[in-house]
N, C-alpha and C positions, 0 to 999 in steps of 0.2 A: 504494499499500499504505499503511494507516494504521499508525502507531507506538503506537496506543493498545491497552490490554489491556482485553478484553471479558469481564466477569465473567458466567458461567454459574451461575446460583444453583438448586441443586436443593432443591425444596420439597415433597418428598411424605413418605411414611413415616407410621407409625401412633403412634410415640412411647410403646410400651407399657410401657417400663421405668421411665417417670415417671408411671405411673397411681397415684392417680385424677385428678391435675391435667392430664395430658396423655392424650387419648383419640383415637380414630380419627375422631371427629367434629371435633376441634380439637387437632391435635397439638402437641407441645411447642415448635416453631419459632415459633408464634404467640403463645405465652404469656409474660407478664413473669415469668420465673423468676429472673433476676438483673437488679436494677436496675429502671429505669422503662421500659424498652424490651423488646420481644419479641427473640428471638434473631435472628429474620428481619430486623427492622428494623435490628439492630446489625451484621449481615453486610452489609446493603446499604449502610450509612454506612461501614463500614470499607473497601469497595471503590468509592469515588466520589472525585471531584475530579481534580486534575492527573493525567494519565497513563491515566485510566480512561474508558471509554465507558459509556453507560447499560447496565444490566444485561439480559440475557436470563433469564427465569424459566421454568422447567418445573415444573408442578404439576398437580394433579388438579382435576376440574371442580368439586368441592365447595368448593375453597379459592380459586378465581379471583378472587372479589371481595373476599375477606379479603387477598389480595396487594395489590390495588389500594388498598384502604382503608388498609393499614398503611403503604405506600409513601408515599401521599398525606400521611398524618400526619407523616412526616419529609421532606416536599417533595421528594420523588423521584418520578419515573415510569419504568417499565421500557421498554426498546426493544421488547421483545415478551414475550408471556406465551404460551407453548406449553402446551396441555392434553392430558395424557395421557388416552387412554380407559380405560386400566386401569393398574394398577401393574405394572411390569415391571423392577423393580430399577435400578440405576444405568447399566448399559451402553447400554440403549436410550435413556434420558433424556438422557445426555451425547453419544450420538451424533446425536440429533435437534437439539440445540442446535448441535453442530459443523457440520452439514449446513446448517442454516439459516443461520448466520453465513458459511459458505463461498460462499453465493449472493451475499453482498454483497462478500466479500473471501476468496478461499481462503487467503490468507496471515494471516488475522485470527488474533491472538494470543488464545487462549481460556484464562481461569483457572477452572476448575471448583471451586466451593466449595459444601459443604453449608450449609445456612441455619441449622444448629441448634449451631454451635460458639461457644465463648467464646475470645476472643483480645483481652485488654484493651488492649494496646499496638498500636493500629492502625497508627501511623506505622512502628514497627519491622517489622511484618509487610509493609506495602507497600514497604519498603526491601528486603526479602527477596525480594519478587516482582520488583523491579526487577533485583536481582542475578542472578535466574534467566532473565530475559528473553533475554539473548543466546544461551544454550544453546538455548531453545525456538525461537528465530527460526532457528536452524541446523539445525533437523530433530530435536531432541531431545524426548521426553516427559519432563518434569520432574514428579517426585512429591515432595511436601513432607514432611520428617520432622521430629519433635519430639524435642528433647533431653530424654530422660526423666530423672524425679527419684525414681522409685520402681520397684519390680519389679511393674508393672501387668499383670494376666491378663486384663483386659477389652479390650485393644487389640491389633490386629496390630502387628508390629514390621517393620523393614527392616534388613536386614543389609548393611553396607557393607564396602567393600575395605579401608578404612583409617579412622582416627579422623575424625569430622566436622570439616568446615572451613567456617565460615560464610561464608568469602569467595565461594563460588560452588558451583555443582552438581558433583558427584562420582559416581564410578562405584558402581551397586547390584549386591551380590552375589546378593540373592534376598529374597524375602518370607517372613515367618514368620507362620503362623497364631496365634490367641490361644494363648499358652503356659501350661502348668502353672507353679506358684510357683517351683519350682526353677530351671526354664529361664529365666524372666523374671528371676531374681536373677542368674543367670549372664550374661545379655545386659547388664543393667544394669552390671555390674562390669567387663565386657570393653572397654566404652568404644567399641565399633564397631557399636552398634545404636541405632536411633532409633524411635519410635513412629510408625506409619503414619497419618497425618492425613487421608487420603482427599481430599487437595487435589491438583490437577494443573494444569499449564500446558504448552500446546502450541499450535502453529498448527493451524487447521482442517484444512489439507491433510495434516498429519502424522497426525492421528488418523484420518482417512478412509483414508489409506493403511495405517495399521495393521489396520483392519477389512478392508481389501481383501486383506491378507496372511493374517488369522488368523480371520475370521468373515464371509464374504462373504453368508452367508444372512441375518445381522443387518443388514448394510449394505443389501442389497436390501430387506429388509422395512421398515427405518425410512425409507429413501429413498422408498419407496411410500407410507408413511404421511404423509410430508410433502408428496409430490406431489399427494396427494388431500386435503390439509388444507382446511378451510373456515374463513373469517372469521366470527367471533361476537362482535359489538360489539368490544370492544378486544382480544380474544383470537384465538389461531390454534388450532383443534381439529384435531389429527393424526387421520387417517382411521382408524376403528376396526377395519375388517376385517384389513388387513395388520398393525397394531398388535397386535391379539389373538393373532395366530399367533406373535409373537415369543417367544424363549426368555426366561425370567425368570432373569436372570444379572447378576452384578455386574461393573463394568468391570475389576476386578482378574482375575477368571477368564476374562473374554471376550479381553482382549488384553494387559493389563499383564504378566501372568506369562509371556506368550510373546514379548513384544517383545524386541528387542535394542538398542533405542536409548534405553533408560531411563537417567535420571540422577536423582540425589537432591539436594535442596536442603534443608540443615539449616536449622530455625528455632529459635533458643535462647530466645525469649519464652514467656511462659506461654500455655498452650492447653489446652482441655478441650472434649470432645464432649458434656459432661452425659449420660452414658450411664446414669446411675442416681442415686438419691437419695443415695447416698454421695458422688458427685461434686458434688451440689447443696450438700450439707453443707459440703464442702471449699471450694467456690467462694464460699460465702457468708460466710466469715470467722468461724469459731468464737471464742467468748471464751476466756478464760483456762482454763475448765473444759471447753472443747470443744464448748460448747453454742451451738446456732443457733436462734433463735425467730423465726417471721414471722407476722404477723396477731395475732388475739387469742389468744396462747399464753403460758403461764406456766410455767417450770422451776424446780423447787424440789428442790436436792441432786441434781441430774443431772450427768452427765459424758458427753461424746462423743455427744451426743444431738441430733437435729433435731425440733423441734416446729413444725408450719406448720398453721395454720387459715386457711380461705379465705373464711368467712362472718363478717361483723361480728356476727351474732347468736349465735354460738359463744364458748365459752370453752374451750380446750384446755389441760389442766393435766397435767403430768408431775411425778411425786415419785419421787426416788431412782432414776432410769433410768440404765442404762448401755448404751452402744452401740446405742441404739434410734432408729428413724425413725417418726415418727407424723405422718400427714397427713390432716387432717379437711377434708372437703367436706360440702355439705348432704345428699348422697345416697349417700356411700361414705367409708369410713375405712381407711386403711392403717396397720398396726402391724407393723413388722419389725425384725430384728436388723440392724444396719448392715452386718455382713459377708455378709449373704445379700441385699443390694439387687439383685443381678442376677436373682433369682428372681421379682421382681415381674412380669416378663413371663410367667412361668409360671403365676401367679396369674390373670392376665388371661385366658389360655387357659381356665383352669378355669372361671372366671365366664361366659366365652362358651359354653361346652359345657353350662352349666346354664341358659342362656338369659337371663341377668341383663343388662338394658339397661345397667347401669352399666359393663359391660365396654368398651363402644365409644362411648357417648353421654354427654355432659355435661348437667346439668340446664339449662344456659343453651344455647340453640339460635341460632347465629349465622346470619344471612341477609343478602343484598346490601343490604338497606335498614336494617339494624340487628340487634336480637336480642331474643329472648323467653325467659321461663322460667315454669314452672308453679309457682304457689303453693298450689294445693290441687285434689284431684280427687275426685269422687264418681261413682256409677253413671251419672247423667245430667246432670253439670256439671262444668266445670273453671274455674278462676280463673287467669289469666296476668298478669304484668307484661310490657308491650311498650315497647320503647325504639326510637323512629324516628329515624335521624339527620337532620340538618338538610338540606332540600331533596330528602329521599328519599320514595319512595311504594311502597306495596305494590301488587300487580296489581288490576286491576278484575276482581272475582270473585262467585261466589255459592257457597251451600253447600246440599247437598241434605238434610241431616240435622240441622242445628243453626241456632239463632239467637244472636245475640250482643248483649250490652250493653257499650258502651264508656264509660269514666269518664276524662276527662282530668285527671291530677293535677299535671303540669308541661308548660308551653308551650301550644301551639295546634295543633289538628288541623284539616285541611280534609278534610271528610267528604262522600263521594258514596253516596246511597242511591236507587237507581233514577234518578229524573230530577231529584233534588234534591241541590243541592251547598250545604253551609253550613260556617262556622267553628265549632268546638266549642273553647271556652276552658277554662282551668283551673277545676275544680270544676264543670264542666257535663258531662252525658251525652247518650247517644243510644242508640236501640234499632234494631238491624238485624234485621228479621223474617227467618225461614227462607226461602230462595230468592230474597231480594232482591240485586239486583246492586248491588255496593258497592265502595268503595275508601277508604283512608286515606292521608293525605299529612301531611308536616310542611313548612309553608310558611316556618317560622321559621329563625333562624340559630343556634339551640340544640336540643339534643335533646328531643324530645317523649316524655313518658312517659304512659302509658295503662294502666288496669286494665281487662281484658277478661273478662267472665263469659260463658262459652258453655254453652247448654242444649240438650239434644237426645238423640236415640237413639244417635248415633255422633259421636265427637269426634276422630277420627283427623285427622293433618295431611294426608292424602290426599283429603279430603273438599272438593275445590276444582274448580270449573268456571271456567276462567280465559278472560277475554274480551281483556284488553290487559295487557302487562307490559313495562315499560321494560327489563327485565333479561333479555328473550327466553327465559324459560323456558316449557316445555311443559305440557300438560294434566296435572293431578294432581301437578305438582311442588309441593314444600312452600313455604308462605309467600307 
C-alpha cells in the first residue's frame, strides 16, 4: 500500500460565468486569469512534490491535448488522462478516477480537486491535506471546508457540529445549498459553518463502497465504461455506450449527502473558485479606489470596477464608473453591474438561443498542434493567422472546395504539396491548389507563424479529407 496521495484533477465544465474570456471551446481552467499560469497549471503544481503521486486527469476529448501541453509547460506529466465521452457532472468523473486508481491499489488515497480554484498558499493547503489523511485512511470521506470571510450566496455551505478546529477532521452536521443573503449572514456569524470547496479526500475503496451502498447503477455503469475503455495515444477513452446512459449528477447528490462516514477538514487559508467576474475583481487586488485594470485598459474617476481588455489592438476606457465589470475581446464585450456577475451565465444562454457563435466559441481556435484565429472573412475568402508549436505537424490532408496561400512570417515551415516537400522560410510563400494533398510542419525550436489566405466556394473547418494524422483524429475532424 502506497502512502502517496493521488490527485484526481477534474478538468471539464464550460466556465460560462466568466464569459466572454471563458467559453465552452476553452473554459476558464485553461486561461491565465490570475497571474501568468492557468488555473489548471496552478492546481497541478500545488498538488505535486513530496507525498504526492502524479495526477490522474479527467477531461473531455476537446481538451485532451491542452491538458498535455499545459502540463508539459510546467514540466509535469499526468499518470493518466481519462476522456469522458460526454459531460455527466462530477459523480461519474470522480468514480471513474477512483475505479482506475483502485486497479493499482484499492487503498490508494485519492484527493479530488477541481482544476479551476485559486489557493495561493500551496504549502498550507498541502499541510491541511496531510492532517486529513489519517481519517481518510481509516475509512472516512473527508470534505474540505473553507473558513468564510463574508456572507457569500454563491457557494454551498457545510454545517458543523461545533466550531471549526484546524487540527483535524471533525463531524459534519449537513450540507446547505446556496443560501439567501440573510441565511448566509447568520451562518457567517454563528461560527459553525464553512464554505463547501468541493474538494474531497478518501481511499478508492471507501468511495467505491459508498457507491455500492447508495448508487449501484452509477457504479455498474462507470465500471462498464472503464472496462470497455480504449487507449488513444497517451489517453484512455472511456466507453461511450455505458457512459452515455449514466445519470448527470453531482457527487454531493449521488453519495455525499447520503453517506454516514463524512468528516470535514477546515482550511483557514485563502481560497476562491473564481465563480464570477466579481471574484476575479476581488482576487486581482483592487487599488485604493477598488479599481482593477488588465491589458490595454484605462480607468478615469472609477470606483470598485474591473476593466479588462484582451487584445493589444484595443483600448478600453472607463470614465466615472461605479461597481462595473467591463471585459472586452475582439468578438464580444461584457458590461455588467458587479453585483449581478452571477447573471453572466444567463446571458450566455440567451446568446446560445439566438445562435451567436460567441456564446461558446473563442475567436482563437486551439488545436493539438497550436492555434489559429480568423483575421478577415468574405463570401469567397478567409484570412487566418496560424501558429504551429515547435515540432508539431498538421495532418496530411486535402480540401474539396478551397485553395490556400501560405505566407510564413516567423520561423520556418516544412511544407508538403503532393509529391514535393520543401522548406518555406520567413517572408516566403507557397500556393496549395484545390484538391492537392498537403501538410504543414514546424521543424524548428520556436513557434512558426503563418498567414493563410483561403479562397473557394466553402471555407468551413469540416472541409478536410485526412490521410495521416499524428494526433489520431478521424475524417472531417477540425485542423
